[in-house]
NUDO-574113 format. One line per 2 residues: number of its first residue (from 1); their letters; for each residue x, y, z of N, C-alpha, C, O. Coordinates in nm, 3 decimals, always signed. Example, Ala and Ser with C-alpha at 12.3 -4.5 7.8 and 13.67 -1.06 7.14 Angstrom:
! NUDO-574113
1) as) +1.319:-0.569:+0.780:+1.230:-0.450:+0.780:+1.320:-0.330:+0.780:+1.424:-0.332:+0.846  +1.285:-0.225:+0.708:+1.367:-0.106:+0.714:+1.290:+0.003:+0.787:+1.341:+0.114:+0.804
//
This chain:
! NUDO-574113
1) md) -1.725:+0.722:-4.322:-1.723:+0.663:-4.188:-1.691:+0.771:-4.086:-1.600:+0.851:-4.105  -1.769:+0.773:-3.977:-1.746:+0.873:-3.873:-1.616:+0.845:-3.800:-1.580:+0.730:-3.775
3) tp) -1.545:+0.952:-3.766:-1.421:+0.939:-3.687:-1.458:+0.911:-3.543:-1.542:+0.982:-3.487  -1.398:+0.811:-3.478:-1.430:+0.784:-3.337:-1.403:+0.906:-3.250:-1.307:+0.980:-3.273
5) ai) -1.488:+0.925:-3.150:-1.469:+1.039:-3.059:-1.339:+1.024:-2.980:-1.273:+1.124:-2.949  -1.301:+0.901:-2.949:-1.177:+0.874:-2.878:-1.085:+0.799:-2.973:-1.120:+0.691:-3.021
7) td) -0.968:+0.856:-3.000:-0.878:+0.796:-3.099:-0.764:+0.716:-3.036:-0.697:+0.640:-3.106  -0.742:+0.732:-2.907:-0.638:+0.653:-2.843:-0.669:+0.639:-2.694:-0.746:+0.717:-2.638
9) ii) -0.610:+0.539:-2.631:-0.627:+0.520:-2.487:-0.491:+0.489:-2.426:-0.399:+0.445:-2.495  -0.480:+0.514:-2.297:-0.362:+0.478:-2.220:-0.409:+0.372:-2.121:-0.489:+0.402:-2.032
11) ti) -0.363:+0.252:-2.135:-0.418:+0.140:-2.060:-0.360:+0.132:-1.919:-0.239:+0.112:-1.902  -0.444:+0.149:-1.818:-0.403:+0.123:-1.680:-0.509:+0.037:-1.613:-0.629:+0.053:-1.637
13) vg) -0.464:-0.052:-1.528:-0.553:-0.149:-1.467:-0.603:-0.103:-1.330:-0.695:-0.163:-1.275  -0.543:+0.003:-1.274:-0.573:+0.046:-1.137:-0.719:+0.048:-1.097:-0.755:-0.013:-0.997
15) ps) -0.806:+0.118:-1.172:-0.947:+0.123:-1.132:-1.016:-0.012:-1.129:-1.116:-0.029:-1.059  -0.965:-0.109:-1.205:-1.024:-0.243:-1.205:-1.003:-0.314:-1.071:-1.072:-0.412:-1.042
17) yf) -0.909:-0.266:-0.992:-0.884:-0.325:-0.860:-0.983:-0.276:-0.754:-0.990:-0.334:-0.645  -1.059:-0.170:-0.783:-1.142:-0.109:-0.678:-1.241:-0.209:-0.617:-1.249:-0.222:-0.495
19) qp) -1.316:-0.280:-0.702:-1.415:-0.374:-0.646:-1.348:-0.494:-0.577:-1.393:-0.532:-0.469  -1.244:-0.555:-0.634:-1.175:-0.661:-0.559:-1.123:-0.615:-0.425:-1.126:-0.690:-0.328
21) ia) -1.075:-0.491:-0.417:-1.029:-0.437:-0.288:-1.145:-0.430:-0.191:-1.131:-0.467:-0.074  -1.261:-0.382:-0.238:-1.379:-0.374:-0.151:-1.421:-0.513:-0.104:-1.457:-0.530:+0.012
23) dl) -1.415:-0.612:-0.193:-1.453:-0.749:-0.157:-1.359:-0.805:-0.050:-1.405:-0.864:+0.048  -1.229:-0.785:-0.069:-1.131:-0.834:+0.029:-1.145:-0.761:+0.162:-1.130:-0.821:+0.269
25) ce) -1.174:-0.632:+0.154:-1.192:-0.553:+0.275:-1.310:-0.605:+0.356:-1.302:-0.619:+0.478  -1.420:-0.634:+0.288:-1.538:-0.688:+0.355:-1.507:-0.823:+0.420:-1.547:-0.848:+0.533
27) sm) -1.436:-0.909:+0.348:-1.400:-1.040:+0.402:-1.307:-1.026:+0.522:-1.321:-1.098:+0.621  -1.212:-0.934:+0.514:-1.119:-0.913:+0.625:-1.193:-0.867:+0.749:-1.165:-0.913:+0.860
29) ld) -1.288:-0.776:+0.731:-1.360:-0.721:+0.845:-1.459:-0.821:+0.905:-1.507:-0.801:+1.017  -1.491:-0.927:+0.831:-1.576:-1.033:+0.885:-1.501:-1.127:+0.978:-1.561:-1.207:+1.050
31) vp) -1.367:-1.118:+0.976:-1.285:-1.201:+1.064:-1.281:-1.136:+1.202:-1.243:-1.019:+1.212  -1.320:-1.206:+1.309:-1.317:-1.147:+1.443:-1.176:-1.104:+1.482:-1.078:-1.171:+1.448
33) ip) -1.166:-0.992:+1.553:-1.036:-0.947:+1.603:-0.993:-1.040:+1.715:-1.069:-1.060:+1.810  -0.873:-1.097:+1.709:-0.829:-1.190:+1.814:-0.821:-1.122:+1.950:-0.802:-1.001:+1.959
35) eh) -0.836:-1.201:+2.055:-0.833:-1.147:+2.191:-0.699:-1.087:+2.227:-0.691:-1.000:+2.313  -0.591:-1.134:+2.161:-0.458:-1.084:+2.198:-0.425:-0.951:+2.133:-0.309:-0.908:+2.139
37) gn) -0.522:-0.884:+2.073:-0.500:-0.745:+2.030:-0.478:-0.730:+1.881:-0.549:-0.789:+1.801  -0.379:-0.648:+1.844:-0.363:-0.604:+1.707:-0.287:-0.700:+1.617:-0.267:-0.671:+1.499
39) ag) -0.244:-0.815:+1.670:-0.162:-0.904:+1.588:-0.237:-0.954:+1.465:-0.175:-0.982:+1.362  -0.368:-0.966:+1.475:-0.449:-0.998:+1.358:-0.478:-1.144:+1.340:-0.592:-1.180:+1.310
41) gy) -0.380:-1.231:+1.356:-0.403:-1.373:+1.330:-0.385:-1.403:+1.183:-0.390:-1.314:+1.099  -0.363:-1.532:+1.152:-0.326:-1.567:+1.015:-0.439:-1.540:+0.916:-0.411:-1.507:+0.800
43) re) -0.566:-1.553:+0.957:-0.676:-1.531:+0.863:-0.682:-1.384:+0.822:-0.688:-1.352:+0.703  -0.680:-1.296:+0.921:-0.679:-1.153:+0.888:-0.552:-1.116:+0.814:-0.556:-1.035:+0.722
45) ng) -0.440:-1.173:+0.854:-0.312:-1.141:+0.791:-0.314:-1.167:+0.641:-0.261:-1.087:+0.564  -0.376:-1.277:+0.599:-0.381:-1.307:+0.456:-0.457:-1.202:+0.377:-0.411:-1.157:+0.272
47) ya) -0.573:-1.163:+0.428:-0.650:-1.057:+0.362:-0.574:-0.924:+0.365:-0.569:-0.853:+0.265  -0.516:-0.892:+0.480:-0.448:-0.764:+0.495:-0.327:-0.754:+0.402:-0.306:-0.651:+0.338
49) aa) -0.249:-0.860:+0.394:-0.132:-0.859:+0.307:-0.174:-0.842:+0.161:-0.113:-0.766:+0.086  -0.280:-0.914:+0.120:-0.330:-0.902:-0.017:-0.380:-0.760:-0.045:-0.357:-0.706:-0.154
51) lv) -0.447:-0.701:+0.051:-0.498:-0.564:+0.034:-0.385:-0.463:+0.020:-0.393:-0.372:-0.061  -0.280:-0.479:+0.100:-0.165:-0.388:+0.088:-0.110:-0.394:-0.055:-0.082:-0.290:-0.115
53) ll) -0.094:-0.514:-0.108:-0.039:-0.528:-0.243:-0.130:-0.465:-0.348:-0.083:-0.396:-0.437  -0.261:-0.489:-0.338:-0.353:-0.434:-0.437:-0.363:-0.282:-0.428:-0.370:-0.214:-0.530
55) lv) -0.363:-0.230:-0.306:-0.372:-0.085:-0.290:-0.249:-0.016:-0.349:-0.261:+0.085:-0.418  -0.131:-0.071:-0.323:-0.010:-0.013:-0.380:-0.010:-0.031:-0.532:+0.040:+0.055:-0.605
57) av) -0.066:-0.143:-0.581:-0.075:-0.165:-0.725:-0.163:-0.060:-0.793:-0.137:-0.021:-0.906  -0.268:-0.014:-0.723:-0.352:+0.093:-0.778:-0.268:+0.217:-0.803:-0.273:+0.277:-0.911
59) le) -0.189:+0.256:-0.703:-0.105:+0.375:-0.717:+0.000:+0.353:-0.826:+0.024:+0.443:-0.907  +0.063:+0.236:-0.827:+0.164:+0.209:-0.929:+0.104:+0.218:-1.070:+0.170:+0.264:-1.163
61) sy) -0.020:+0.175:-1.084:-0.086:+0.180:-1.214:-0.103:+0.324:-1.261:-0.073:+0.357:-1.376  -0.153:+0.409:-1.171:-0.169:+0.551:-1.209:-0.034:+0.619:-1.233:-0.023:+0.708:-1.317
63) vs) +0.069:+0.576:-1.160:+0.202:+0.633:-1.182:+0.256:+0.591:-1.318:+0.332:+0.666:-1.380  +0.220:+0.473:-1.366:+0.261:+0.432:-1.501:+0.202:+0.526:-1.605:+0.269:+0.562:-1.703
65) rl) +0.077:+0.566:-1.584:+0.017:+0.664:-1.675:+0.093:+0.796:-1.667:+0.118:+0.861:-1.769  +0.128:+0.836:-1.545:+0.202:+0.961:-1.525:+0.338:+0.955:-1.594:+0.381:+1.053:-1.654
67) rf) +0.406:+0.840:-1.585:+0.535:+0.824:-1.654:+0.516:+0.848:-1.805:+0.599:+0.914:-1.868  +0.409:+0.793:-1.861:+0.382:+0.810:-2.003:+0.359:+0.957:-2.037:+0.412:+1.008:-2.136
69) kr) +0.281:+1.025:-1.955:+0.245:+1.164:-1.982:+0.363:+1.260:-1.965:+0.373:+1.361:-2.035  +0.453:+1.227:-1.871:+0.562:+1.321:-1.840:+0.699:+1.260:-1.867:+0.796:+1.290:-1.798
71) vn) +0.705:+1.173:-1.966:+0.827:+1.099:-1.994:+0.947:+1.189:-2.021:+1.060:+1.154:-1.987  +0.924:+1.305:-2.081:+1.035:+1.395:-2.113:+1.101:+1.456:-1.990:+1.210:+1.511:-1.999
73) ei) +1.034:+1.445:-1.874:+1.090:+1.500:-1.750:+1.165:+1.394:-1.669:+1.221:+1.424:-1.564  +1.165:+1.270:-1.719:+1.227:+1.161:-1.645:+1.356:+1.122:-1.715:+1.354:+1.071:-1.827
75) ta) +1.468:+1.147:-1.648:+1.599:+1.127:-1.712:+1.667:+0.997:-1.673:+1.767:+0.959:-1.734  +1.613:+0.928:-1.571:+1.674:+0.803:-1.526:+1.567:+0.716:-1.462:+1.466:+0.768:-1.415
77) pm) +1.587:+0.584:-1.459:+1.491:+0.497:-1.391:+1.480:+0.532:-1.242:+1.581:+0.554:-1.176  +1.358:+0.537:-1.191:+1.336:+0.568:-1.050:+1.222:+0.484:-0.998:+1.128:+0.452:-1.071
79) nv) +1.230:+0.447:-0.869:+1.116:+0.378:-0.808:+1.003:+0.477:-0.789:+1.022:+0.597:-0.808  +0.886:+0.429:-0.751:+0.767:+0.515:-0.747:+0.782:+0.631:-0.648:+0.758:+0.745:-0.687
81) pd) +0.820:+0.609:-0.521:+0.834:+0.724:-0.431:+0.933:+0.828:-0.483:+0.904:+0.947:-0.479  +1.049:+0.784:-0.532:+1.149:+0.878:-0.581:+1.099:+0.952:-0.704:+1.126:+1.071:-0.721
83) ll) +1.025:+0.882:-0.791:+0.972:+0.947:-0.911:+0.870:+1.054:-0.873:+0.874:+1.164:-0.928  +0.780:+1.023:-0.780:+0.679:+1.121:-0.741:+0.743:+1.241:-0.671:+0.699:+1.354:-0.690
85) ih) +0.845:+1.216:-0.591:+0.917:+1.326:-0.527:+0.986:+1.412:-0.632:+0.993:+1.535:-0.620  +1.038:+1.348:-0.736:+1.103:+1.421:-0.845:+1.003:+1.506:-0.923:+1.030:+1.622:-0.952
87) lf) +0.888:+1.449:-0.956:+0.789:+1.521:-1.036:+0.709:+1.622:-0.955:+0.661:+1.721:-1.009  +0.694:+1.595:-0.824:+0.615:+1.683:-0.737:+0.699:+1.721:-0.613:+0.686:+1.658:-0.509
89) pd) +0.783:+1.823:-0.625:+0.864:+1.863:-0.509:+0.781:+1.901:-0.387:+0.831:+1.896:-0.274  +0.655:+1.937:-0.409:+0.568:+1.975:-0.296:+0.481:+1.858:-0.249:+0.384:+1.879:-0.176
91) lp) +0.514:+1.737:-0.289:+0.439:+1.619:-0.243:+0.434:+1.620:-0.091:+0.539:+1.623:-0.026  +0.314:+1.618:-0.031:+0.302:+1.642:+0.113:+0.338:+1.525:+0.204:+0.364:+1.547:+0.322
93) nk) +0.340:+1.404:+0.153:+0.357:+1.288:+0.241:+0.472:+1.198:+0.196:+0.456:+1.077:+0.184  +0.588:+1.260:+0.171:+0.702:+1.186:+0.116:+0.743:+1.068:+0.204:+0.754:+0.956:+0.156
95) eh) +0.765:+1.094:+0.335:+0.811:+0.988:+0.424:+0.708:+0.876:+0.436:+0.743:+0.758:+0.442  +0.581:+0.914:+0.438:+0.475:+0.813:+0.449:+0.471:+0.725:+0.323:+0.447:+0.605:+0.331
97) lv) +0.494:+0.786:+0.209:+0.493:+0.711:+0.084:+0.611:+0.613:+0.080:+0.596:+0.500:+0.034  +0.726:+0.658:+0.127:+0.844:+0.570:+0.133:+0.815:+0.448:+0.219:+0.847:+0.336:+0.180
99) et) +0.753:+0.468:+0.336:+0.724:+0.356:+0.425:+0.615:+0.265:+0.366:+0.617:+0.144:+0.389  +0.522:+0.321:+0.292:+0.418:+0.240:+0.228:+0.480:+0.144:+0.127:+0.443:+0.027:+0.121
101) fl) +0.573:+0.193:+0.047:+0.636:+0.106:-0.051:+0.735:+0.010:+0.015:+0.759:-0.099:-0.037  +0.791:+0.049:+0.126:+0.873:-0.044:+0.202:+0.788:-0.161:+0.252:+0.829:-0.277:+0.243
103) lr) +0.668:-0.129:+0.303:+0.576:-0.235:+0.347:+0.538:-0.326:+0.231:+0.532:-0.448:+0.247  +0.513:-0.268:+0.117:+0.482:-0.348:-0.003:+0.594:-0.447:-0.031:+0.569:-0.564:-0.061
105) nv) +0.720:-0.401:-0.023:+0.834:-0.489:-0.049:+0.846:-0.597:+0.058:+0.878:-0.712:+0.028  +0.821:-0.559:+0.183:+0.825:-0.656:+0.293:+0.729:-0.771:+0.266:+0.763:-0.887:+0.288
107) vv) +0.609:-0.738:+0.218:+0.508:-0.840:+0.192:+0.538:-0.920:+0.067:+0.538:-1.044:+0.070  +0.565:-0.853:-0.043:+0.578:-0.924:-0.171:+0.704:-1.011:-0.174:+0.706:-1.114:-0.241
109) hn) +0.810:-0.970:-0.102:+0.933:-1.048:-0.098:+0.945:-1.132:+0.029:+1.046:-1.198:+0.051  +0.840:-1.130:+0.112:+0.835:-1.208:+0.235:+0.966:-1.199:+0.316:+1.035:-1.299:+0.335
111) hv) +0.998:-1.079:+0.362:+1.116:-1.061:+0.446:+1.101:-1.145:+0.573:+1.008:-1.124:+0.651  +1.191:-1.236:+0.592:+1.181:-1.333:+0.700:+1.248:-1.281:+0.827:+1.358:-1.227:+0.825
113) wh) +1.177:-1.298:+0.939:+1.233:-1.276:+1.071:+1.241:-1.412:+1.142:+1.146:-1.490:+1.137  +1.352:-1.438:+1.206:+1.367:-1.560:+1.287:+1.342:-1.519:+1.431:+1.420:-1.443:+1.489
115) ld) +1.233:-1.569:+1.491:+1.188:-1.521:+1.621:+1.192:-1.630:+1.726:+1.174:-1.748:+1.696  +1.216:-1.589:+1.850:+1.211:-1.678:+1.966:+1.073:-1.667:+2.028:+1.038:-1.563:+2.085
117) vs) +0.994:-1.774:+2.018:+0.857:-1.773:+2.073:+0.846:-1.870:+2.190:+0.737:-1.920:+2.220  +0.958:-1.897:+2.257:+0.957:-1.995:+2.366:+0.881:-1.945:+2.489:+0.833:-2.024:+2.570
119) kp) +0.870:-1.811:+2.503:+0.798:-1.755:+2.616:+0.663:-1.703:+2.567:+0.658:-1.615:+2.482  +0.554:-1.757:+2.619:+0.422:-1.719:+2.569:+0.384:-1.574:+2.599:+0.307:-1.514:+2.524
121) eg) +0.437:-1.518:+2.707:+0.400:-1.381:+2.742:+0.490:-1.280:+2.669:+0.608:-1.305:+2.647  +0.431:-1.168:+2.632:+0.507:-1.061:+2.568:+0.536:-1.087:+2.421:+0.497:-1.190:+2.365
123) ep) +0.605:-0.992:+2.361:+0.640:-1.002:+2.220:+0.756:-1.099:+2.200:+0.846:-1.105:+2.284  +0.756:-1.176:+2.090:+0.870:-1.264:+2.062:+0.999:-1.182:+2.045:+0.995:-1.067:+1.999
125) kt) +1.111:-1.240:+2.082:+1.239:-1.173:+2.065:+1.299:-1.211:+1.929:+1.283:-1.323:+1.882  +1.369:-1.116:+1.869:+1.430:-1.140:+1.739:+1.560:-1.218:+1.756:+1.647:-1.179:+1.834
127) iq) +1.572:-1.328:+1.683:+1.697:-1.403:+1.676:+1.779:-1.353:+1.557:+1.899:-1.326:+1.569  +1.714:-1.342:+1.442:+1.777:-1.288:+1.321:+1.676:-1.202:+1.245:+1.559:-1.238:+1.233
129) sp) +1.723:-1.090:+1.193:+1.640:-1.000:+1.113:+1.659:-1.031:+0.966:+1.749:-1.108:+0.930  +1.576:-0.974:+0.878:+1.597:-0.995:+0.734:+1.737:-0.953:+0.688:+1.795:-1.016:+0.600
131) id) +1.791:-0.847:+0.748:+1.927:-0.805:+0.711:+2.028:-0.910:+0.754:+2.120:-0.943:+0.679  +2.012:-0.962:+0.876:+2.101:-1.070:+0.923:+2.096:-1.190:+0.830:+2.197:-1.258:+0.810
133) lg) +1.979:-1.215:+0.773:+1.957:-1.333:+0.688:+1.993:-1.308:+0.541:+1.977:-1.396:+0.457  +2.040:-1.187:+0.511:+2.089:-1.158:+0.376:+1.985:-1.116:+0.275:+2.009:-1.125:+0.154
135) fd) +1.868:-1.070:+0.321:+1.766:-1.024:+0.227:+1.809:-0.894:+0.161:+1.873:-0.809:+0.222  +1.773:-0.880:+0.034:+1.799:-0.757:-0.041:+1.688:-0.658:-0.008:+1.585:-0.655:-0.075
137) vn) +1.710:-0.577:+0.093:+1.604:-0.491:+0.144:+1.597:-0.359:+0.068:+1.693:-0.319:+0.001  +1.484:-0.293:+0.079:+1.462:-0.160:+0.025:+1.572:-0.065:+0.072:+1.621:-0.078:+0.185
139) ky) +1.612:+0.030:-0.013:+1.724:+0.118:+0.021:+1.697:+0.206:+0.143:+1.790:+0.257:+0.205  +1.569:+0.223:+0.177:+1.533:+0.303:+0.294:+1.519:+0.218:+0.421:+1.497:+0.270:+0.530
141) yr) +1.532:+0.086:+0.405:+1.497:-0.007:+0.513:+1.574:+0.020:+0.642:+1.513:+0.024:+0.749  +1.704:+0.038:+0.634:+1.788:+0.049:+0.753:+1.751:+0.169:+0.840:+1.763:+0.163:+0.962
143) ta) +1.708:+0.277:+0.777:+1.672:+0.396:+0.854:+1.523:+0.403:+0.884:+1.480:+0.475:+0.974  +1.443:+0.327:+0.811:+1.297:+0.336:+0.827:+1.240:+0.232:+0.922:+1.127:+0.247:+0.968
145) vd) +1.315:+0.126:+0.952:+1.264:+0.018:+1.036:+1.333:+0.017:+1.171:+1.456:+0.021:+1.180  +1.252:+0.012:+1.276:+1.302:-0.004:+1.413:+1.310:-0.154:+1.440:+1.207:-0.221:+1.453
147) ha) +1.430:-0.207:+1.449:+1.445:-0.352:+1.464:+1.399:-0.402:+1.601:+1.366:-0.519:+1.616  +1.397:-0.314:+1.699:+1.352:-0.357:+1.832:+1.203:-0.388:+1.832:+1.158:-0.482:+1.897
149) tr) +1.126:-0.307:+1.759:+0.980:-0.325:+1.756:+0.932:-0.400:+1.632:+0.817:-0.442:+1.625  +1.022:-0.416:+1.533:+0.987:-0.475:+1.403:+0.877:-0.395:+1.335:+0.787:-0.451:+1.272
151) rt) +0.886:-0.263:+1.350:+0.789:-0.173:+1.288:+0.862:-0.055:+1.224:+0.977:-0.025:+1.257  +0.793:+0.011:+1.130:+0.853:+0.129:+1.069:+0.846:+0.246:+1.167:+0.759:+0.252:+1.253
153) cq) +0.940:+0.338:+1.152:+0.957:+0.444:+1.251:+0.849:+0.550:+1.247:+0.809:+0.601:+1.351  +0.800:+0.585:+1.129:+0.703:+0.693:+1.115:+0.559:+0.647:+1.140:+0.488:+0.706:+1.220
155) lg) +0.518:+0.542:+1.071:+0.377:+0.501:+1.070:+0.349:+0.375:+1.151:+0.234:+0.339:+1.172  +0.455:+0.308:+1.197:+0.434:+0.187:+1.275:+0.384:+0.069:+1.194:+0.322:-0.022:+1.250
157) fs) +0.411:+0.067:+1.062:+0.377:-0.050:+0.981:+0.456:-0.170:+1.032:+0.570:-0.155:+1.077  +0.398:-0.288:+1.023:+0.469:-0.408:+1.061:+0.575:-0.440:+0.957:+0.547:-0.446:+0.837
159) ad) +0.699:-0.461:+1.003:+0.807:-0.504:+0.913:+0.813:-0.656:+0.904:+0.894:-0.711:+0.829  +0.727:-0.722:+0.980:+0.712:-0.868:+0.974:+0.588:-0.896:+0.890:+0.477:-0.863:+0.932
161) pt) +0.604:-0.956:+0.772:+0.486:-0.975:+0.684:+0.376:-1.058:+0.747:+0.260:-1.044:+0.708  +0.409:-1.146:+0.842:+0.306:-1.230:+0.904:+0.226:-1.156:+1.011:+0.130:-1.211:+1.065
163) av) +0.265:-1.032:+1.041:+0.193:-0.954:+1.141:+0.114:-0.839:+1.080:+0.051:-0.762:+1.153  +0.115:-0.824:+0.948:+0.038:-0.718:+0.881:-0.110:-0.742:+0.908:-0.158:-0.854:+0.895
165) nr) -0.182:-0.634:+0.945:-0.323:-0.650:+0.982:-0.407:-0.535:+0.929:-0.361:-0.454:+0.849  -0.532:-0.530:+0.976:-0.628:-0.431:+0.925:-0.584:-0.288:+0.948:-0.617:-0.199:+0.870
167) yd) -0.509:-0.265:+1.054:-0.467:-0.129:+1.085:-0.360:-0.081:+0.987:-0.355:+0.037:+0.954  -0.275:-0.173:+0.940:-0.181:-0.139:+0.834:-0.258:-0.107:+0.705:-0.224:-0.012:+0.635
169) vk) -0.361:-0.186:+0.675:-0.442:-0.164:+0.555:-0.505:-0.025:+0.559:-0.502:+0.047:+0.459  -0.561:+0.011:+0.671:-0.628:+0.142:+0.683:-0.531:+0.256:+0.651:-0.566:+0.349:+0.578
171) kv) -0.410:+0.249:+0.707:-0.311:+0.355:+0.684:-0.263:+0.355:+0.539:-0.247:+0.461:+0.479  -0.240:+0.236:+0.483:-0.196:+0.229:+0.344:-0.303:+0.288:+0.252:-0.273:+0.364:+0.161
173) fe) -0.429:+0.251:+0.276:-0.539:+0.302:+0.193:-0.542:+0.455:+0.198:-0.552:+0.521:+0.094  -0.533:+0.512:+0.317:-0.539:+0.657:+0.332:-0.423:+0.726:+0.261:-0.442:+0.830:+0.199
175) iv) -0.304:+0.668:+0.269:-0.187:+0.728:+0.205:-0.198:+0.718:+0.053:-0.170:+0.815:-0.018  -0.237:+0.602:+0.003:-0.252:+0.583:-0.141:-0.355:+0.680:-0.196:-0.331:+0.746:-0.298
177) wr) -0.470:+0.690:-0.130:-0.575:+0.777:-0.183:-0.536:+0.925:-0.172:-0.566:+1.003:-0.262  -0.470:+0.962:-0.065:-0.424:+1.100:-0.049:-0.325:+1.136:-0.160:-0.328:+1.247:-0.213
179) tl) -0.239:+1.044:-0.195:-0.141:+1.067:-0.301:-0.210:+1.079:-0.436:-0.178:+1.168:-0.515  -0.305:+0.990:-0.464:-0.379:+0.998:-0.590:-0.458:+1.127:-0.601:-0.463:+1.189:-0.707
181) af) -0.521:+1.168:-0.491:-0.598:+1.293:-0.493:-0.508:+1.412:-0.519:-0.546:+1.506:-0.589  -0.388:+1.410:-0.462:-0.290:+1.517:-0.485:-0.251:+1.520:-0.633:-0.249:+1.627:-0.694
183) mn) -0.220:+1.404:-0.690:-0.182:+1.396:-0.831:-0.296:+1.442:-0.921:-0.274:+1.512:-1.020  -0.419:+1.403:-0.886:-0.537:+1.442:-0.963:-0.558:+1.592:-0.960:-0.593:+1.653:-1.061
185) ak) -0.536:+1.653:-0.843:-0.554:+1.798:-0.830:-0.450:+1.875:-0.912:-0.476:+1.986:-0.958  -0.333:+1.814:-0.929:-0.229:+1.879:-1.008:-0.266:+1.883:-1.157:-0.248:+1.985:-1.223
187) dy) -0.317:+1.771:-1.208:-0.353:+1.765:-1.350:-0.446:+1.646:-1.373:-0.402:+1.531:-1.372  -0.572:+1.675:-1.393:-0.671:+1.568:-1.412:-0.638:+1.482:-1.534:-0.657:+1.361:-1.531
189) sh) -0.587:+1.544:-1.641:-0.560:+1.466:-1.763:-0.445:+1.368:-1.742:-0.436:+1.268:-1.813  -0.357:+1.396:-1.647:-0.248:+1.304:-1.617:-0.292:+1.196:-1.519:-0.249:+1.081:-1.529
191) tp) -0.377:+1.233:-1.424:-0.426:+1.137:-1.324:-0.577:+1.150:-1.313:-0.627:+1.209:-1.217  -0.651:+1.095:-1.409:-0.798:+1.102:-1.401:-0.850:+1.012:-1.291:-0.828:+0.891:-1.293
193) lp) -0.918:+1.071:-1.196:-0.966:+0.995:-1.080:-1.115:+1.023:-1.064:-1.155:+1.099:-0.976  -1.197:+0.962:-1.148:-1.340:+0.990:-1.142:-1.404:+0.933:-1.017:-1.351:+0.840:-0.955
195) fh) -1.519:+0.988:-0.980:-1.596:+0.934:-0.867:-1.632:+0.790:-0.899:-1.679:+0.759:-1.008  -1.611:+0.702:-0.802:-1.631:+0.560:-0.828:-1.690:+0.495:-0.704:-1.637:+0.510:-0.594
197) tv) -1.801:+0.422:-0.722:-1.861:+0.351:-0.609:-1.835:+0.201:-0.624:-1.814:+0.150:-0.734  -1.837:+0.132:-0.509:-1.817:-0.013:-0.508:-1.927:-0.076:-0.423:-1.985:-0.011:-0.336
199) af) -1.952:-0.204:-0.449:-2.046:-0.279:-0.366:-1.975:-0.320:-0.238:-1.869:-0.382:-0.241  -2.036:-0.283:-0.125:-1.975:-0.313:+0.005:-2.086:-0.327:+0.108:-2.163:-0.233:+0.131
201) rr) -2.094:-0.443:+0.169:-2.196:-0.470:+0.270:-2.336:-0.438:+0.220:-2.415:-0.372:+0.287  -2.365:-0.487:+0.102:-2.498:-0.480:+0.039:-2.544:-0.338:+0.006:-2.664:-0.311:+0.000
203) er) -2.450:-0.249:-0.015:-2.485:-0.115:-0.063:-2.372:-0.061:-0.148:-2.264:-0.119:-0.152  -2.398:+0.050:-0.216:-2.295:+0.117:-0.295:-2.234:+0.228:-0.212:-2.305:+0.311:-0.156
205) vp) -2.102:+0.229:-0.203:-2.033:+0.332:-0.125:-1.918:+0.387:-0.209:-1.866:+0.316:-0.295  -1.878:+0.512:-0.185:-1.760:+0.564:-0.256:-1.637:+0.481:-0.220:-1.616:+0.447:-0.104
207) fe) -1.558:+0.448:-0.320:-1.440:+0.365:-0.296:-1.352:+0.425:-0.186:-1.303:+0.352:-0.099  -1.331:+0.555:-0.191:-1.239:+0.619:-0.096:-1.291:+0.620:+0.047:-1.218:+0.655:+0.139
209) sl) -1.418:+0.582:+0.067:-1.476:+0.579:+0.203:-1.444:+0.450:+0.276:-1.471:+0.441:+0.396  -1.388:+0.350:+0.209:-1.367:+0.220:+0.272:-1.283:+0.226:+0.400:-1.313:+0.152:+0.494
211) pt) -1.179:+0.310:+0.409:-1.102:+0.314:+0.534:-1.184:+0.350:+0.657:-1.149:+0.312:+0.768  -1.295:+0.424:+0.637:-1.377:+0.463:+0.753:-1.447:+0.343:+0.816:-1.493:+0.352:+0.929
213) hi) -1.455:+0.233:+0.743:-1.519:+0.112:+0.794:-1.421:+0.022:+0.869:-1.462:-0.076:+0.932  -1.293:+0.055:+0.862:-1.192:-0.028:+0.929:-1.166:+0.025:+1.068:-1.102:+0.130:+1.085
215) e) -1.214:-0.046:+1.167:-1.199:-0.002:+1.307:-1.118:-0.104:+1.386:-1.095:-0.085:+1.505
//
């Protein structure tokens, strides 16, 4: 019997998310931008929040492979940003990665803001923040979130999960892909990132080109 050319695999689901991400992106972009600007509206918000979670899940999946490959260098449990900073001291976008995972936590744990919307003009005023309400926030939350604007300090991500929109998705996509490309350049065998196309608007496009369609 012939010996199989491949004798083992490391199972990661990340690349399987590429086409669903493209599908959600297309659906999100089919939603008209509301007249009141960047708030997005609940329809766009649902797609945008789902896309943030899937995009971060892609990176988490590849990082799981990296943990397997470099397990001897990991001496204690670490979250993804801290682990990547530990393994790659020259990681170029540390602060951006921290805010991306903070946004992921904001969405997946639905950090609640209690807002005063009695005045139709202008931004709603905060009555209580997630910290006021006792949420177990990300360890970087207090320094990374501007409570006056309800946005992160570096990238301006929405800290209110109901206000996440296409512009947050665009930035998250760019940061996730930039991080993966950096990891891939360091060692392809640890982070194999082959060229991959997806169906988008009735044609095949490179997966990493999707942010260019978000305007």
